[in-house]
C-alpha angles and dihedrals in degrees: 000000000000123000108226112202103203112205124186113222124260125270106296126219110227097173095102094040092050091061094054132078096229121164126220111327092011085093091063094066092089113127125212124279116241087259089053089053090053089047092054090051093049097048090052086069093056114122091230092063097049120109090021114159098207147357124228119192142188112244095239114112098243092052096041092049091051090047092048092053092048093047091050093049094046096035094230134135120269125207124189114221113192094204092063086073121130124279110295104243093184121017090209089060088214105111113126099183115074090196086068087056090053088055095047088052093050088051089048091052096045092051098042091252095306127134103235107172136046106266095035101136104171127113110268121229092251090053090048094049095047092045091055093042090053088060094047093048089061087066103031113119093009095085134029096223132012128183113219116195106203149141131283098246090050090052092048093047090054101038110018092238103143120230099340112208126244111292091003113154122224123182114223134178125187114246 
C-alpha cells in the first residue's frame, strides 16, 4: 500500500488574473506569490516528504509551480496528472464570472457537495473523490511514498480534512 502525502499548493497570486477576462479555467493560471514559493521550499524539508519516490501534480499553475519547487528540492520525478485538477465548478467550463464560481462553491458546501436543484452543473463531492481516487489507484502499490500536490477541495473530498491550509500535508491511503 502506498502512502500518499497530499500537499495543498502554496499561496497563489490572483492579482494578474483578476484584471483579465478569462473564461473557465483561465482563472486557474495564477502563479504563486513570493511567499507561496517560500512555503513550497520550506515544506520540501518536512520529514513526511523525505524518501518520497515520486510527485504527482494537478496541471493548474499554482499546484504545478509548488510541485516543481518540491521536485527540484528533493530531486525526484514529477508527473502531471490532468485528473488531479481542481473541483469542476461548471461542467461546461464556460463561466466567465468568478463570482458565480464563489456562489456555486457556497452551494456545494451548504449541501455537502450534492447537486440539489435542476440546473446545478458542478462536480459533486462523490464525483470529485472518485476522479482523484482513480488517479491514485494507477500508482497504488507501485511506490512506497508519493507526494500529491493538489487542491484544498480535493483533499477535503478524499480525507474529510476541512479547508487545509496552503502547503498543509495530509497523509492518505486508499481503502
